[in-house]
CHARMM internal coordinates of N, CA and C (Angstrom, degrees):
IC EDIT
DIST 1 N 1 CA 1.4391
DIST 1 CA 1 C 1.5234
ANGL 1 N 1 CA 1 C 108.78
DIST 1 C 2 N 1.2890
ANGL 1 CA 1 C 2 N 117.07
DIHE 1 N 1 CA 1 C 2 N 143.74
DIST 2 N 2 CA 1.4576
ANGL 1 C 2 N 2 CA 123.06
DIHE 1 CA 1 C 2 N 2 CA 178.10
DIST 2 CA 2 C 1.5177
ANGL 2 N 2 CA 2 C 109.80
DIHE 1 C 2 N 2 CA 2 C -108.34
DIST 2 C 3 N 1.3092
ANGL 2 CA 2 C 3 N 115.57
DIHE 2 N 2 CA 2 C 3 N 160.87
DIST 3 N 3 CA 1.4644
ANGL 2 C 3 N 3 CA 121.46
DIHE 2 CA 2 C 3 N 3 CA 176.88
DIST 3 CA 3 C 1.5183
ANGL 3 N 3 CA 3 C 108.70
DIHE 2 C 3 N 3 CA 3 C -127.54
DIST 3 C 4 N 1.3005
ANGL 3 CA 3 C 4 N 115.49
DIHE 3 N 3 CA 3 C 4 N 144.91
DIST 4 N 4 CA 1.4639
ANGL 3 C 4 N 4 CA 121.86
DIHE 3 CA 3 C 4 N 4 CA 175.93
DIST 4 CA 4 C 1.5170
ANGL 4 N 4 CA 4 C 107.23
DIHE 3 C 4 N 4 CA 4 C -119.14
DIST 4 C 5 N 1.3077
ANGL 4 CA 4 C 5 N 116.78
DIHE 4 N 4 CA 4 C 5 N 125.79
DIST 5 N 5 CA 1.4592
ANGL 4 C 5 N 5 CA 121.82
DIHE 4 CA 4 C 5 N 5 CA 178.82
DIST 5 CA 5 C 1.5195
ANGL 5 N 5 CA 5 C 108.31
DIHE 4 C 5 N 5 CA 5 C -104.09
DIST 5 C 6 N 1.3138
ANGL 5 CA 5 C 6 N 116.46
DIHE 5 N 5 CA 5 C 6 N 128.50
DIST 6 N 6 CA 1.4638
ANGL 5 C 6 N 6 CA 120.80
DIHE 5 CA 5 C 6 N 6 CA 179.36
DIST 6 CA 6 C 1.5238
ANGL 6 N 6 CA 6 C 109.56
DIHE 5 C 6 N 6 CA 6 C -116.07
DIST 6 C 7 N 1.3184
ANGL 6 CA 6 C 7 N 115.75
DIHE 6 N 6 CA 6 C 7 N 158.00
DIST 7 N 7 CA 1.4570
ANGL 6 C 7 N 7 CA 122.10
DIHE 6 CA 6 C 7 N 7 CA 178.84
DIST 7 CA 7 C 1.5287
ANGL 7 N 7 CA 7 C 109.59
DIHE 6 C 7 N 7 CA 7 C -129.48
DIST 7 C 8 N 1.3290
ANGL 7 CA 7 C 8 N 116.75
DIHE 7 N 7 CA 7 C 8 N 75.97
DIST 8 N 8 CA 1.4610
ANGL 7 C 8 N 8 CA 119.35
DIHE 7 CA 7 C 8 N 8 CA -179.68
DIST 8 CA 8 C 1.5324
ANGL 8 N 8 CA 8 C 110.88
DIHE 7 C 8 N 8 CA 8 C -65.29
DIST 8 C 9 N 1.3159
ANGL 8 CA 8 C 9 N 115.40
DIHE 8 N 8 CA 8 C 9 N 145.09
DIST 9 N 9 CA 1.4615
ANGL 8 C 9 N 9 CA 120.49
DIHE 8 CA 8 C 9 N 9 CA -176.76
DIST 9 CA 9 C 1.5191
ANGL 9 N 9 CA 9 C 112.61
DIHE 8 C 9 N 9 CA 9 C -94.19
DIST 9 C 10 N 1.3152
ANGL 9 CA 9 C 10 N 117.02
DIHE 9 N 9 CA 9 C 10 N -23.32
DIST 10 N 10 CA 1.4646
ANGL 9 C 10 N 10 CA 120.43
DIHE 9 CA 9 C 10 N 10 CA -177.18
DIST 10 CA 10 C 1.5204
ANGL 10 N 10 CA 10 C 109.89
DIHE 9 C 10 N 10 CA 10 C -128.18
DIST 10 C 11 N 1.3170
ANGL 10 CA 10 C 11 N 115.08
DIHE 10 N 10 CA 10 C 11 N 156.48
DIST 11 N 11 CA 1.4618
ANGL 10 C 11 N 11 CA 120.70
DIHE 10 CA 10 C 11 N 11 CA 178.17
DIST 11 CA 11 C 1.5248
ANGL 11 N 11 CA 11 C 110.70
DIHE 10 C 11 N 11 CA 11 C -61.45
DIST 11 C 12 N 1.3334
ANGL 11 CA 11 C 12 N 116.85
DIHE 11 N 11 CA 11 C 12 N -34.59
DIST 12 N 12 CA 1.4658
ANGL 11 C 12 N 12 CA 119.71
DIHE 11 CA 11 C 12 N 12 CA 179.20
DIST 12 CA 12 C 1.5333
ANGL 12 N 12 CA 12 C 111.17
DIHE 11 C 12 N 12 CA 12 C -65.63
DIST 12 C 13 N 1.3382
ANGL 12 CA 12 C 13 N 117.03
DIHE 12 N 12 CA 12 C 13 N -30.91
DIST 13 N 13 CA 1.4699
ANGL 12 C 13 N 13 CA 120.52
DIHE 12 CA 12 C 13 N 13 CA 176.22
DIST 13 CA 13 C 1.5301
ANGL 13 N 13 CA 13 C 110.38
DIHE 12 C 13 N 13 CA 13 C -65.27
DIST 13 C 14 N 1.3151
ANGL 13 CA 13 C 14 N 116.35
DIHE 13 N 13 CA 13 C 14 N -40.47
DIST 14 N 14 CA 1.4673
ANGL 13 C 14 N 14 CA 120.57
DIHE 13 CA 13 C 14 N 14 CA 179.78
DIST 14 CA 14 C 1.5237
ANGL 14 N 14 CA 14 C 109.62
DIHE 13 C 14 N 14 CA 14 C -63.42
DIST 14 C 15 N 1.3283
ANGL 14 CA 14 C 15 N 115.90
DIHE 14 N 14 CA 14 C 15 N -45.55
DIST 15 N 15 CA 1.4658
ANGL 14 C 15 N 15 CA 119.64
DIHE 14 CA 14 C 15 N 15 CA 179.87
DIST 15 CA 15 C 1.5271
ANGL 15 N 15 CA 15 C 110.93
DIHE 14 C 15 N 15 CA 15 C -61.21
DIST 15 C 16 N 1.3272
ANGL 15 CA 15 C 16 N 116.84
DIHE 15 N 15 CA 15 C 16 N -41.56
DIST 16 N 16 CA 1.4620
ANGL 15 C 16 N 16 CA 120.94
DIHE 15 CA 15 C 16 N 16 CA -179.84
DIST 16 CA 16 C 1.5259
ANGL 16 N 16 CA 16 C 110.92
DIHE 15 C 16 N 16 CA 16 C -65.26
DIST 16 C 17 N 1.3371
ANGL 16 CA 16 C 17 N 116.99
DIHE 16 N 16 CA 16 C 17 N -42.71
DIST 17 N 17 CA 1.4652
ANGL 16 C 17 N 17 CA 120.17
DIHE 16 CA 16 C 17 N 17 CA 178.41
DIST 17 CA 17 C 1.5209
ANGL 17 N 17 CA 17 C 111.71
DIHE 16 C 17 N 17 CA 17 C -62.41
DIST 17 C 18 N 1.3329
ANGL 17 CA 17 C 18 N 116.13
DIHE 17 N 17 CA 17 C 18 N -43.87
DIST 18 N 18 CA 1.4618
ANGL 17 C 18 N 18 CA 119.98
DIHE 17 CA 17 C 18 N 18 CA 178.98
DIST 18 CA 18 C 1.5229
ANGL 18 N 18 CA 18 C 110.70
DIHE 17 C 18 N 18 CA 18 C -61.00
DIST 18 C 19 N 1.3247
ANGL 18 CA 18 C 19 N 116.68
DIHE 18 N 18 CA 18 C 19 N -45.37
DIST 19 N 19 CA 1.4664
ANGL 18 C 19 N 19 CA 120.56
DIHE 18 CA 18 C 19 N 19 CA -179.97
DIST 19 CA 19 C 1.5238
ANGL 19 N 19 CA 19 C 111.00
DIHE 18 C 19 N 19 CA 19 C -62.25
DIST 19 C 20 N 1.3203
ANGL 19 CA 19 C 20 N 116.08
DIHE 19 N 19 CA 19 C 20 N -41.11
DIST 20 N 20 CA 1.4681
ANGL 19 C 20 N 20 CA 121.49
DIHE 19 CA 19 C 20 N 20 CA 179.65
DIST 20 CA 20 C 1.5305
ANGL 20 N 20 CA 20 C 110.81
DIHE 19 C 20 N 20 CA 20 C -62.77
DIST 20 C 21 N 1.3147
ANGL 20 CA 20 C 21 N 115.99
DIHE 20 N 20 CA 20 C 21 N -47.59
DIST 21 N 21 CA 1.4687
ANGL 20 C 21 N 21 CA 120.18
DIHE 20 CA 20 C 21 N 21 CA -178.96
DIST 21 CA 21 C 1.5228
ANGL 21 N 21 CA 21 C 111.53
DIHE 20 C 21 N 21 CA 21 C -65.72
DIST 21 C 22 N 1.3260
ANGL 21 CA 21 C 22 N 117.10
DIHE 21 N 21 CA 21 C 22 N -39.45
DIST 22 N 22 CA 1.4682
ANGL 21 C 22 N 22 CA 119.85
DIHE 21 CA 21 C 22 N 22 CA 177.32
DIST 22 CA 22 C 1.5154
ANGL 22 N 22 CA 22 C 110.87
DIHE 21 C 22 N 22 CA 22 C -64.84
DIST 22 C 23 N 1.3324
ANGL 22 CA 22 C 23 N 117.14
DIHE 22 N 22 CA 22 C 23 N -40.42
DIST 23 N 23 CA 1.4666
ANGL 22 C 23 N 23 CA 121.12
DIHE 22 CA 22 C 23 N 23 CA -179.78
DIST 23 CA 23 C 1.5268
ANGL 23 N 23 CA 23 C 111.18
DIHE 22 C 23 N 23 CA 23 C -62.40
DIST 23 C 24 N 1.3231
ANGL 23 CA 23 C 24 N 116.83
DIHE 23 N 23 CA 23 C 24 N -33.87
DIST 24 N 24 CA 1.4619
ANGL 23 C 24 N 24 CA 121.24
DIHE 23 CA 23 C 24 N 24 CA 179.10
DIST 24 CA 24 C 1.5248
ANGL 24 N 24 CA 24 C 112.43
DIHE 23 C 24 N 24 CA 24 C -90.09
DIST 24 C 25 N 1.3303
ANGL 24 CA 24 C 25 N 116.81
DIHE 24 N 24 CA 24 C 25 N 3.01
DIST 25 N 25 CA 1.4646
ANGL 24 C 25 N 25 CA 123.49
DIHE 24 CA 24 C 25 N 25 CA -178.90
DIST 25 CA 25 C 1.5267
ANGL 25 N 25 CA 25 C 111.51
DIHE 24 C 25 N 25 CA 25 C 56.25
DIST 25 C 26 N 1.3283
ANGL 25 CA 25 C 26 N 115.18
DIHE 25 N 25 CA 25 C 26 N 44.15
DIST 26 N 26 CA 1.4662
ANGL 25 C 26 N 26 CA 122.10
DIHE 25 CA 25 C 26 N 26 CA 177.71
DIST 26 CA 26 C 1.5232
ANGL 26 N 26 CA 26 C 108.34
DIHE 25 C 26 N 26 CA 26 C -101.66
DIST 26 C 27 N 1.3242
ANGL 26 CA 26 C 27 N 116.48
DIHE 26 N 26 CA 26 C 27 N 126.73
DIST 27 N 27 CA 1.4615
ANGL 26 C 27 N 27 CA 120.30
DIHE 26 CA 26 C 27 N 27 CA 177.61
DIST 27 CA 27 C 1.5168
ANGL 27 N 27 CA 27 C 109.81
DIHE 26 C 27 N 27 CA 27 C -69.79
DIST 27 C 28 N 1.3361
ANGL 27 CA 27 C 28 N 116.12
DIHE 27 N 27 CA 27 C 28 N 143.91
DIST 28 N 28 CA 1.4662
ANGL 27 C 28 N 28 CA 119.75
DIHE 27 CA 27 C 28 N 28 CA 178.68
DIST 28 CA 28 C 1.5150
ANGL 28 N 28 CA 28 C 110.15
DIHE 27 C 28 N 28 CA 28 C -151.71
DIST 28 C 29 N 1.3129
ANGL 28 CA 28 C 29 N 114.89
DIHE 28 N 28 CA 28 C 29 N 160.72
DIST 29 N 29 CA 1.4615
ANGL 28 C 29 N 29 CA 122.78
DIHE 28 CA 28 C 29 N 29 CA 174.97
DIST 29 CA 29 C 1.5102
ANGL 29 N 29 CA 29 C 107.55
DIHE 28 C 29 N 29 CA 29 C -120.11
DIST 29 C 30 N 1.3105
ANGL 29 CA 29 C 30 N 115.54
DIHE 29 N 29 CA 29 C 30 N 142.61
DIST 30 N 30 CA 1.4648
ANGL 29 C 30 N 30 CA 120.64
DIHE 29 CA 29 C 30 N 30 CA 177.67
DIST 30 CA 30 C 1.5162
ANGL 30 N 30 CA 30 C 107.90
DIHE 29 C 30 N 30 CA 30 C -117.76
DIST 30 C 31 N 1.3124
ANGL 30 CA 30 C 31 N 116.81
DIHE 30 N 30 CA 30 C 31 N 116.81
DIST 31 N 31 CA 1.4576
ANGL 30 C 31 N 31 CA 121.95
DIHE 30 CA 30 C 31 N 31 CA 179.92
DIST 31 CA 31 C 1.5130
ANGL 31 N 31 CA 31 C 109.71
DIHE 30 C 31 N 31 CA 31 C -116.88
DIST 31 C 32 N 1.3022
ANGL 31 CA 31 C 32 N 116.04
DIHE 31 N 31 CA 31 C 32 N 141.56
DIST 32 N 32 CA 1.4594
ANGL 31 C 32 N 32 CA 121.42
DIHE 31 CA 31 C 32 N 32 CA 175.05
DIST 32 CA 32 C 1.5198
ANGL 32 N 32 CA 32 C 106.31
DIHE 31 C 32 N 32 CA 32 C -112.04
DIST 32 C 33 N 1.3104
ANGL 32 CA 32 C 33 N 116.83
DIHE 32 N 32 CA 32 C 33 N 125.08
DIST 33 N 33 CA 1.4618
ANGL 32 C 33 N 33 CA 119.60
DIHE 32 CA 32 C 33 N 33 CA 179.67
DIST 33 CA 33 C 1.5237
ANGL 33 N 33 CA 33 C 109.48
DIHE 32 C 33 N 33 CA 33 C -115.17
DIST 33 C 34 N 1.3077
ANGL 33 CA 33 C 34 N 114.87
DIHE 33 N 33 CA 33 C 34 N 144.95
DIST 34 N 34 CA 1.4517
ANGL 33 C 34 N 34 CA 121.71
DIHE 33 CA 33 C 34 N 34 CA 179.47
DIST 34 CA 34 C 1.5209
ANGL 34 N 34 CA 34 C 109.20
DIHE 33 C 34 N 34 CA 34 C -117.44
DIST 34 C 35 N 1.2996
ANGL 34 CA 34 C 35 N 115.83
DIHE 34 N 34 CA 34 C 35 N 153.81
DIST 35 N 35 CA 1.4529
ANGL 34 C 35 N 35 CA 122.29
DIHE 34 CA 34 C 35 N 35 CA 176.38
DIST 35 CA 35 C 1.5329
ANGL 35 N 35 CA 35 C 108.19
DIHE 34 C 35 N 35 CA 35 C -61.65
DIST 35 C 36 N 1.3375
ANGL 35 CA 35 C 36 N 118.88
DIHE 35 N 35 CA 35 C 36 N 127.35
DIST 36 N 36 CA 1.4693
ANGL 35 C 36 N 36 CA 121.49
DIHE 35 CA 35 C 36 N 36 CA -178.44
DIST 36 CA 36 C 1.5313
ANGL 36 N 36 CA 36 C 113.20
DIHE 35 C 36 N 36 CA 36 C -56.48
DIST 36 C 37 N 1.3103
ANGL 36 CA 36 C 37 N 117.87
DIHE 36 N 36 CA 36 C 37 N -34.06
DIST 37 N 37 CA 1.4622
ANGL 36 C 37 N 37 CA 121.14
DIHE 36 CA 36 C 37 N 37 CA 178.50
DIST 37 CA 37 C 1.5286
ANGL 37 N 37 CA 37 C 110.40
DIHE 36 C 37 N 37 CA 37 C -64.79
DIST 37 C 38 N 1.3270
ANGL 37 CA 37 C 38 N 116.49
DIHE 37 N 37 CA 37 C 38 N -40.98
DIST 38 N 38 CA 1.4562
ANGL 37 C 38 N 38 CA 121.64
DIHE 37 CA 37 C 38 N 38 CA 178.08
DIST 38 CA 38 C 1.5281
ANGL 38 N 38 CA 38 C 110.42
DIHE 37 C 38 N 38 CA 38 C -63.69
DIST 38 C 39 N 1.3160
ANGL 38 CA 38 C 39 N 116.77
DIHE 38 N 38 CA 38 C 39 N -44.99
DIST 39 N 39 CA 1.4653
ANGL 38 C 39 N 39 CA 121.45
DIHE 38 CA 38 C 39 N 39 CA -179.95
DIST 39 CA 39 C 1.5283
ANGL 39 N 39 CA 39 C 110.11
DIHE 38 C 39 N 39 CA 39 C -60.97
DIST 39 C 40 N 1.3275
ANGL 39 CA 39 C 40 N 116.62
DIHE 39 N 39 CA 39 C 40 N -41.47
DIST 40 N 40 CA 1.4628
ANGL 39 C 40 N 40 CA 121.23
DIHE 39 CA 39 C 40 N 40 CA 178.97
DIST 40 CA 40 C 1.5274
ANGL 40 N 40 CA 40 C 111.38
DIHE 39 C 40 N 40 CA 40 C -61.52
DIST 40 C 41 N 1.3221
ANGL 40 CA 40 C 41 N 116.74
DIHE 40 N 40 CA 40 C 41 N -42.64
DIST 41 N 41 CA 1.4740
ANGL 40 C 41 N 41 CA 120.98
DIHE 40 CA 40 C 41 N 41 CA 179.54
DIST 41 CA 41 C 1.5298
ANGL 41 N 41 CA 41 C 110.90
DIHE 40 C 41 N 41 CA 41 C -64.50
DIST 41 C 42 N 1.3195
ANGL 41 CA 41 C 42 N 117.06
DIHE 41 N 41 CA 41 C 42 N -40.67
DIST 42 N 42 CA 1.4685
ANGL 41 C 42 N 42 CA 120.76
DIHE 41 CA 41 C 42 N 42 CA 179.37
DIST 42 CA 42 C 1.5258
ANGL 42 N 42 CA 42 C 110.51
DIHE 41 C 42 N 42 CA 42 C -64.98
DIST 42 C 43 N 1.3278
ANGL 42 CA 42 C 43 N 117.14
DIHE 42 N 42 CA 42 C 43 N -43.53
DIST 43 N 43 CA 1.4648
ANGL 42 C 43 N 43 CA 120.84
DIHE 42 CA 42 C 43 N 43 CA 179.17
DIST 43 CA 43 C 1.5240
ANGL 43 N 43 CA 43 C 110.99
DIHE 42 C 43 N 43 CA 43 C -63.04
DIST 43 C 44 N 1.3354
ANGL 43 CA 43 C 44 N 116.73
DIHE 43 N 43 CA 43 C 44 N -40.85
DIST 44 N 44 CA 1.4631
ANGL 43 C 44 N 44 CA 120.72
DIHE 43 CA 43 C 44 N 44 CA 179.15
DIST 44 CA 44 C 1.5309
ANGL 44 N 44 CA 44 C 110.42
DIHE 43 C 44 N 44 CA 44 C -64.77
DIST 44 C 45 N 1.3255
ANGL 44 CA 44 C 45 N 117.38
DIHE 44 N 44 CA 44 C 45 N -42.55
DIST 45 N 45 CA 1.4626
ANGL 44 C 45 N 45 CA 121.46
DIHE 44 CA 44 C 45 N 45 CA 179.69
DIST 45 CA 45 C 1.5320
ANGL 45 N 45 CA 45 C 110.59
DIHE 44 C 45 N 45 CA 45 C -63.56
DIST 45 C 46 N 1.3162
ANGL 45 CA 45 C 46 N 116.64
DIHE 45 N 45 CA 45 C 46 N -40.64
DIST 46 N 46 CA 1.4605
ANGL 45 C 46 N 46 CA 120.61
DIHE 45 CA 45 C 46 N 46 CA 179.05
DIST 46 CA 46 C 1.5297
ANGL 46 N 46 CA 46 C 110.48
DIHE 45 C 46 N 46 CA 46 C -63.87
DIST 46 C 47 N 1.3262
ANGL 46 CA 46 C 47 N 116.10
DIHE 46 N 46 CA 46 C 47 N -42.68
DIST 47 N 47 CA 1.4699
ANGL 46 C 47 N 47 CA 120.61
DIHE 46 CA 46 C 47 N 47 CA 178.71
DIST 47 CA 47 C 1.5275
ANGL 47 N 47 CA 47 C 110.65
DIHE 46 C 47 N 47 CA 47 C -63.53
DIST 47 C 48 N 1.3303
ANGL 47 CA 47 C 48 N 116.61
DIHE 47 N 47 CA 47 C 48 N -43.75
DIST 48 N 48 CA 1.4638
ANGL 47 C 48 N 48 CA 120.63
DIHE 47 CA 47 C 48 N 48 CA 178.03
DIST 48 CA 48 C 1.5249
ANGL 48 N 48 CA 48 C 110.78
DIHE 47 C 48 N 48 CA 48 C -59.57
DIST 48 C 49 N 1.3229
ANGL 48 CA 48 C 49 N 117.17
DIHE 48 N 48 CA 48 C 49 N -44.35
DIST 49 N 49 CA 1.4613
ANGL 48 C 49 N 49 CA 121.52
DIHE 48 CA 48 C 49 N 49 CA 179.70
DIST 49 CA 49 C 1.5278
ANGL 49 N 49 CA 49 C 110.72
DIHE 48 C 49 N 49 CA 49 C -61.57
DIST 49 C 50 N 1.3369
ANGL 49 CA 49 C 50 N 116.28
DIHE 49 N 49 CA 49 C 50 N -45.04
DIST 50 N 50 CA 1.4624
ANGL 49 C 50 N 50 CA 120.26
DIHE 49 CA 49 C 50 N 50 CA -179.28
DIST 50 CA 50 C 1.5277
ANGL 50 N 50 CA 50 C 111.39
DIHE 49 C 50 N 50 CA 50 C -64.41
DIST 50 C 51 N 1.3312
ANGL 50 CA 50 C 51 N 117.05
DIHE 50 N 50 CA 50 C 51 N -27.24
DIST 51 N 51 CA 1.4666
ANGL 50 C 51 N 51 CA 121.76
DIHE 50 CA 50 C 51 N 51 CA 178.57
DIST 51 CA 51 C 1.5275
ANGL 51 N 51 CA 51 C 112.20
DIHE 50 C 51 N 51 CA 51 C -88.36
DIST 51 C 52 N 1.3291
ANGL 51 CA 51 C 52 N 116.59
DIHE 51 N 51 CA 51 C 52 N 4.74
DIST 52 N 52 CA 1.4646
ANGL 51 C 52 N 52 CA 120.60
DIHE 51 CA 51 C 52 N 52 CA 178.71
DIST 52 CA 52 C 1.5155
ANGL 52 N 52 CA 52 C 113.32
DIHE 51 C 52 N 52 CA 52 C 79.65
DIST 52 C 53 N 1.3073
ANGL 52 CA 52 C 53 N 117.45
DIHE 52 N 52 CA 52 C 53 N 15.37
DIST 53 N 53 CA 1.4614
ANGL 52 C 53 N 53 CA 121.39
DIHE 52 CA 52 C 53 N 53 CA -178.44
DIST 53 CA 53 C 1.5355
ANGL 53 N 53 CA 53 C 109.77
DIHE 52 C 53 N 53 CA 53 C -95.93
DIST 53 C 54 N 1.3252
ANGL 53 CA 53 C 54 N 114.88
DIHE 53 N 53 CA 53 C 54 N 79.85
DIST 54 N 54 CA 1.4558
ANGL 53 C 54 N 54 CA 120.37
DIHE 53 CA 53 C 54 N 54 CA 178.12
DIST 54 CA 54 C 1.5252
ANGL 54 N 54 CA 54 C 109.58
DIHE 53 C 54 N 54 CA 54 C -154.05
DIST 54 C 55 N 1.3074
ANGL 54 CA 54 C 55 N 116.48
DIHE 54 N 54 CA 54 C 55 N 167.23
DIST 55 N 55 CA 1.4588
ANGL 54 C 55 N 55 CA 122.68
DIHE 54 CA 54 C 55 N 55 CA -178.98
DIST 55 CA 55 C 1.5255
ANGL 55 N 55 CA 55 C 108.34
DIHE 54 C 55 N 55 CA 55 C -115.75
DIST 55 C 56 N 1.3113
ANGL 55 CA 55 C 56 N 116.25
DIHE 55 N 55 CA 55 C 56 N 135.99
DIST 56 N 56 CA 1.4558
ANGL 55 C 56 N 56 CA 121.61
DIHE 55 CA 55 C 56 N 56 CA 176.77
DIST 56 CA 56 C 1.5275
ANGL 56 N 56 CA 56 C 108.60
DIHE 55 C 56 N 56 CA 56 C -101.32
DIST 56 C 57 N 1.3082
ANGL 56 CA 56 C 57 N 116.66
DIHE 56 N 56 CA 56 C 57 N 130.89
DIST 57 N 57 CA 1.4622
ANGL 56 C 57 N 57 CA 121.50
DIHE 56 CA 56 C 57 N 57 CA 177.43
DIST 57 CA 57 C 1.5214
ANGL 57 N 57 CA 57 C 107.26
DIHE 56 C 57 N 57 CA 57 C -92.43
DIST 57 C 58 N 1.3372
ANGL 57 CA 57 C 58 N 115.66
DIHE 57 N 57 CA 57 C 58 N 116.81
DIST 58 N 58 CA 1.4561
ANGL 57 C 58 N 58 CA 120.28
DIHE 57 CA 57 C 58 N 58 CA -175.88
DIST 58 CA 58 C 1.5189
ANGL 58 N 58 CA 58 C 112.79
DIHE 57 C 58 N 58 CA 58 C -87.65
DIST 58 C 59 N 1.3257
ANGL 58 CA 58 C 59 N 116.48
DIHE 58 N 58 CA 58 C 59 N -32.93
DIST 59 N 59 CA 1.4632
ANGL 58 C 59 N 59 CA 121.28
DIHE 58 CA 58 C 59 N 59 CA -177.91
DIST 59 CA 59 C 1.5241
ANGL 59 N 59 CA 59 C 108.85
DIHE 58 C 59 N 59 CA 59 C -125.57
DIST 59 C 60 N 1.3145
ANGL 59 CA 59 C 60 N 116.96
DIHE 59 N 59 CA 59 C 60 N 103.96
DIST 60 N 60 CA 1.4645
ANGL 59 C 60 N 60 CA 120.63
DIHE 59 CA 59 C 60 N 60 CA -175.97
DIST 60 CA 60 C 1.5264
ANGL 60 N 60 CA 60 C 113.00
DIHE 59 C 60 N 60 CA 60 C -67.55
DIST 60 C 61 N 1.3274
ANGL 60 CA 60 C 61 N 117.50
DIHE 60 N 60 CA 60 C 61 N -17.47
DIST 61 N 61 CA 1.4657
ANGL 60 C 61 N 61 CA 120.38
DIHE 60 CA 60 C 61 N 61 CA 178.36
DIST 61 CA 61 C 1.5214
ANGL 61 N 61 CA 61 C 111.67
DIHE 60 C 61 N 61 CA 61 C -83.83
DIST 61 C 62 N 1.3313
ANGL 61 CA 61 C 62 N 116.59
DIHE 61 N 61 CA 61 C 62 N -15.83
DIST 62 N 62 CA 1.4510
ANGL 61 C 62 N 62 CA 121.17
DIHE 61 CA 61 C 62 N 62 CA -179.53
DIST 62 CA 62 C 1.5279
ANGL 62 N 62 CA 62 C 108.58
DIHE 61 C 62 N 62 CA 62 C -135.63
DIST 62 C 63 N 1.3220
ANGL 62 CA 62 C 63 N 115.64
DIHE 62 N 62 CA 62 C 63 N 66.31
DIST 63 N 63 CA 1.4613
ANGL 62 C 63 N 63 CA 122.51
DIHE 62 CA 62 C 63 N 63 CA -172.18
DIST 63 CA 63 C 1.5272
ANGL 63 N 63 CA 63 C 112.10
DIHE 62 C 63 N 63 CA 63 C -58.90
DIST 63 C 64 N 1.3281
ANGL 63 CA 63 C 64 N 118.19
DIHE 63 N 63 CA 63 C 64 N -51.13
DIST 64 N 64 CA 1.4639
ANGL 63 C 64 N 64 CA 120.54
DIHE 63 CA 63 C 64 N 64 CA -174.30
DIST 64 CA 64 C 1.5220
ANGL 64 N 64 CA 64 C 112.05
DIHE 63 C 64 N 64 CA 64 C -63.41
DIST 64 C 65 N 1.2904
ANGL 64 CA 64 C 65 N 118.16
DIHE 64 N 64 CA 64 C 65 N -41.24
DIST 65 N 65 CA 1.4601
ANGL 64 C 65 N 65 CA 119.75
DIHE 64 CA 64 C 65 N 65 CA 178.75
DIST 65 CA 65 C 1.5206
ANGL 65 N 65 CA 65 C 110.16
DIHE 64 C 65 N 65 CA 65 C -64.83
DIST 65 C 66 N 1.3245
ANGL 65 CA 65 C 66 N 116.35
DIHE 65 N 65 CA 65 C 66 N -38.41
DIST 66 N 66 CA 1.4517
ANGL 65 C 66 N 66 CA 121.30
DIHE 65 CA 65 C 66 N 66 CA 179.48
DIST 66 CA 66 C 1.5379
ANGL 66 N 66 CA 66 C 110.35
DIHE 65 C 66 N 66 CA 66 C -63.63
DIST 66 C 67 N 1.3227
ANGL 66 CA 66 C 67 N 116.82
DIHE 66 N 66 CA 66 C 67 N -41.38
DIST 67 N 67 CA 1.4600
ANGL 66 C 67 N 67 CA 121.30
DIHE 66 CA 66 C 67 N 67 CA -179.09
DIST 67 CA 67 C 1.5255
ANGL 67 N 67 CA 67 C 111.46
DIHE 66 C 67 N 67 CA 67 C -71.38
DIST 67 C 68 N 1.3261
ANGL 67 CA 67 C 68 N 116.20
DIHE 67 N 67 CA 67 C 68 N -46.08
DIST 68 N 68 CA 1.4657
ANGL 67 C 68 N 68 CA 120.66
DIHE 67 CA 67 C 68 N 68 CA -174.52
DIST 68 CA 68 C 1.5165
ANGL 68 N 68 CA 68 C 113.30
DIHE 67 C 68 N 68 CA 68 C -73.81
DIST 68 C 69 N 1.3251
ANGL 68 CA 68 C 69 N 118.94
DIHE 68 N 68 CA 68 C 69 N -17.35
DIST 69 N 69 CA 1.4640
ANGL 68 C 69 N 69 CA 120.75
DIHE 68 CA 68 C 69 N 69 CA -178.71
DIST 69 CA 69 C 1.5184
ANGL 69 N 69 CA 69 C 112.48
DIHE 68 C 69 N 69 CA 69 C -81.81
DIST 69 C 70 N 1.3129
ANGL 69 CA 69 C 70 N 117.64
DIHE 69 N 69 CA 69 C 70 N -6.23
DIST 70 N 70 CA 1.4769
ANGL 69 C 70 N 70 CA 121.48
DIHE 69 CA 69 C 70 N 70 CA -178.61
DIST 70 CA 70 C 1.5050
ANGL 70 N 70 CA 70 C 111.52
DIHE 69 C 70 N 70 CA 70 C -72.37
END
COOR INIT
IC SEED 1 N 1 CA 1 C
IC BUILD
């Protein structure tokens, strides 16, 4: 069996490909991949939050003063 990997540029391209493959009764897998650096940053932020390492903004109209007063 062979595999074809595509790189659609728009969400509408993905929808069209899925519809095309379903119409032809072709099995397919859809994977979403993220940049490893981005994933690492998200995991670090989640860990920091769980450890209580975050800043709460008390006044949304005066963000910097709220942050710097902590």
